[in-house]
C-alpha positions as a printed NumPy array, in Angstrom:
array([[ 2.815, 50.779, 44.869],
       [ 3.429, 53.901, 42.894],
       [ 2.022, 56.866, 43.836],
       [ 3.153, 60.409, 44.338],
       [ 4.301, 60.081, 47.934],
       [ 6.308, 56.972, 46.986],
       [ 7.802, 58.711, 43.851],
       [ 8.746, 61.836, 46.047],
       [10.342, 59.604, 48.455],
       [12.497, 57.61 , 45.954],
       [13.563, 61.138, 44.6  ],
       [14.407, 62.446, 47.885],
       [16.491, 59.46 , 48.679],
       [18.52 , 59.391, 45.213],
       [18.878, 63.385, 45.256],
       [16.566, 63.978, 42.383],
       [14.456, 66.76 , 41.629],
       [11.463, 66.639, 43.798],
       [ 9.37 , 69.745, 43.141],
       [ 9.943, 69.663, 39.689],
       [ 9.912, 66.054, 38.548],
       [10.026, 67.064, 34.685],
       [13.758, 67.816, 35.327],
       [14.643, 64.132, 36.092],
       [16.129, 62.179, 33.207],
       [16.647, 58.862, 34.932],
       [14.355, 56.998, 37.128],
       [15.536, 53.913, 38.883],
       [12.11 , 51.843, 39.856],
       [13.953, 48.296, 39.865],
       [12.91 , 45.675, 42.254],
       [10.251, 47.523, 44.23 ],
       [ 7.122, 45.156, 43.966],
       [ 5.5  , 47.294, 41.66 ],
       [ 2.378, 45.686, 40.19 ],
       [ 1.054, 48.801, 38.002],
       [ 2.879, 51.368, 36.187],
       [ 1.21 , 54.905, 37.395],
       [ 1.831, 58.336, 38.74 ],
       [ 4.831, 59.177, 36.207],
       [ 2.799, 61.714, 34.337],
       [ 5.15 , 64.708, 35.952],
       [ 8.273, 62.973, 35.04 ],
       [ 7.847, 64.212, 31.534],
       [11.756, 64.956, 30.891],
       [12.707, 61.115, 31.613],
       [15.12 , 59.69 , 29.302],
       [15.685, 56.446, 30.785],
       [13.138, 54.438, 32.884],
       [13.985, 51.06 , 34.929],
       [11.175, 48.994, 35.992],
       [12.788, 45.615, 35.973],
       [12.453, 42.865, 38.669],
       [ 8.799, 43.701, 39.607],
       [ 5.376, 42.26 , 39.217],
       [ 3.936, 44.394, 36.443],
       [ 1.249, 42.828, 34.655],
       [ 0.469, 45.264, 31.874],
       [ 2.365, 48.056, 29.921],
       [ 0.526, 51.232, 30.629],
       [ 0.334, 55.124, 31.703],
       [ 3.473, 55.764, 29.729],
       [ 1.967, 58.522, 27.313],
       [ 3.398, 61.419, 28.977],
       [ 7.065, 60.055, 28.532],
       [ 7.645, 61.202, 24.982],
       [11.167, 61.996, 25.494],
       [11.772, 58.297, 26.773],
       [14.909, 56.717, 24.819],
       [15.38 , 53.726, 27.091],
       [12.896, 51.477, 28.82 ],
       [13.551, 48.456, 30.952],
       [11.002, 46.18 , 31.694],
       [12.431, 42.906, 32.056],
       [11.515, 40.093, 34.833],
       [ 7.994, 41.155, 34.997],
       [ 4.695, 39.255, 34.436],
       [ 3.793, 41.021, 31.315],
       [ 1.662, 38.918, 28.687],
       [ 1.344, 41.508, 26.156],
       [ 2.933, 44.336, 24.356],
       [ 0.681, 47.379, 24.268],
       [ 0.598, 51.294, 24.935],
       [ 3.837, 51.976, 23.363],
       [ 2.771, 54.453, 20.802],
       [ 3.535, 57.603, 22.155],
       [ 7.05 , 56.621, 22.625],
       [ 8.284, 57.42 , 19.38 ],
       [11.854, 58.286, 20.406],
       [12.394, 54.99 , 21.882],
       [15.693, 53.551, 21.084],
       [16.06 , 50.657, 23.616],
       [13.255, 48.429, 24.681],
       [13.975, 45.608, 26.967],
       [10.916, 43.142, 27.755],
       [13.048, 39.927, 28.458],
       [12.036, 37.561, 30.893],
       [ 8.326, 37.944, 30.661],
       [ 5.233, 35.825, 29.398],
       [ 4.987, 37.404, 26.254],
       [ 3.632, 34.906, 23.237],
       [ 3.549, 37.722, 20.5  ],
       [ 5.072, 40.83 , 19.435],
       [ 1.655, 41.79 , 17.866],
       [ 1.33 , 45.043, 19.829],
       [ 4.871, 46.163, 19.148],
       [ 4.045, 49.635, 17.097],
       [ 6.289, 50.849, 14.373],
       [ 8.688, 52.635, 16.803],
       [11.194, 54.226, 14.135],
       [13.828, 55.194, 16.348],
       [14.095, 51.8  , 17.969],
       [17.735, 50.417, 17.781],
       [17.733, 47.62 , 20.458],
       [14.976, 45.224, 21.297],
       [15.37 , 42.303, 23.917],
       [12.66 , 39.955, 24.036],
       [14.796, 36.913, 25.298],
       [13.142, 34.43 , 27.582],
       [ 9.554, 34.7  , 26.589],
       [ 7.153, 32.593, 24.678],
       [ 7.711, 33.443, 21.402],
       [ 7.594, 30.682, 18.874],
       [ 5.804, 31.313, 15.228],
       [ 6.727, 33.623, 12.424],
       [ 3.123, 35.278, 13.24 ],
       [ 4.531, 36.157, 16.699],
       [ 7.427, 37.866, 15.416],
       [ 5.53 , 39.871, 12.354],
       [ 5.594, 43.195, 13.881],
       [ 9.188, 43.483, 14.461],
       [ 9.392, 44.092, 10.812],
       [ 7.768, 47.539, 11.187],
       [10.642, 48.792, 13.589],
       [12.951, 49.431, 10.486],
       [15.776, 50.87 , 12.273],
       [16.758, 47.905, 14.594],
       [20.344, 47.081, 14.787],
       [20.25 , 44.64 , 17.69 ],
       [17.534, 41.986, 18.51 ],
       [17.601, 39.509, 21.223],
       [15.329, 36.536, 20.764],
       [17.176, 33.893, 23.018],
       [15.625, 31.351, 25.033],
       [12.267, 31.35 , 23.381],
       [10.375, 28.477, 21.706],
       [11.291, 29.115, 18.122],
       [11.526, 25.873, 16.101],
       [12.03 , 26.855, 12.6  ],
       [14.425, 29.214, 10.985],
       [11.395, 30.319,  8.687],
       [ 9.653, 31.663, 11.913],
       [12.758, 34.366, 11.886],
       [11.748, 35.601,  8.51 ],
       [10.228, 38.902,  9.702],
       [13.727, 39.492, 11.317],
       [15.479, 39.097,  8.16 ],
       [13.779, 42.292,  6.917],
       [15.875, 44.472,  9.352],
       [19.302, 46.044,  8.789],
       [20.525, 43.978, 12.013],
       [24.116, 44.052, 13.326],
       [23.696, 41.735, 16.126],
       [21.054, 38.845, 16.615],
       [20.704, 36.586, 19.541],
       [18.663, 33.204, 18.909],
       [20.655, 30.613, 21.246],
       [18.701, 28.701, 23.563],
       [15.677, 28.306, 20.955],
       [14.732, 24.542, 20.149],
       [15.737, 25.25 , 16.464],
       [15.191, 21.965, 14.347],
       [17.615, 22.874, 11.556],
       [20.572, 23.453, 14.042],
       [22.293, 26.593, 14.863],
       [24.832, 26.118, 11.895],
       [21.938, 25.852,  9.368],
       [20.333, 28.954, 10.739],
       [23.726, 30.583, 10.663],
       [24.174, 29.887,  7.306],
       [20.532, 30.915,  6.44 ],
       [20.64 , 34.194,  8.169],
       [24.183, 34.807,  6.565],
       [22.353, 34.229,  3.037],
       [19.724, 36.733,  3.74 ],
       [21.73 , 39.205,  5.609],
       [25.363, 38.925,  3.902],
       [27.934, 40.846,  5.688],
       [25.277, 43.009,  7.738],
       [25.171, 41.069, 10.579],
       [28.535, 41.207, 12.472],
       [27.431, 39.296, 15.72 ],
       [25.476, 36.134, 15.98 ],
       [24.488, 34.689, 19.461],
       [27.477, 36.873, 20.854],
       [30.268, 35.724, 18.56 ],
       [31.699, 37.567, 15.63 ],
       [30.217, 36.436, 12.058]])
C-alpha cells in the first residue's frame, strides 16, 4: 500500500525528487495493488497522477494536490465520485472501467476539459445531471454504460462538446437517431461522435 517509504522507493526507482517531493510533476502509481489513496500530501507540485489499474475503492486524500491537471483512476473499484472539490485546476479526469452508477458527486470543475466515465454503470438522466456543472468540457466518453434513451443524455447537450462517445450503450432509438438528435442540439459544435468525424 501507499506510505512514505513506498513512495520514496518509487521516486528513487524513477529518478524523481526524493527529499523534495513537492518538485515532482508526474507520479506513476499504476498497477501496484493500491487499495487506498494516501501519503501524497507532500507531492503538492504534481500535475499528473496515474492511479489506474489498482484496487482503489474510494477517491480520497487529494486535497493537497491543488496544481493537479490530469488524474487517471481507470480500472479500479470506485463506486462513487467524491472528494474532488480541491482540484479546481483539473483538466483531464479518467474514471473509466469502475463501478460508478451516478455522477452526482462530480463537483463543478470549471477547468475540466476531458472526462472519461466509459465502462461504468451510468443509466439515467439523473445519473448524468452533475456533468452539466462542468461547463468547459470539450470531450466526454460515456461508451459502454447502460444508457438506453437519448433523453438520458440531455445533461450532456448543455456542454460545449467537440467530442462525444456513446457507443456500446443499449440505446433503444439506435445510434443514427441519437446522432440526428445530438446534431440538432449541438449543430456543428460536435466534430467527433464515437470516434468518427461528424
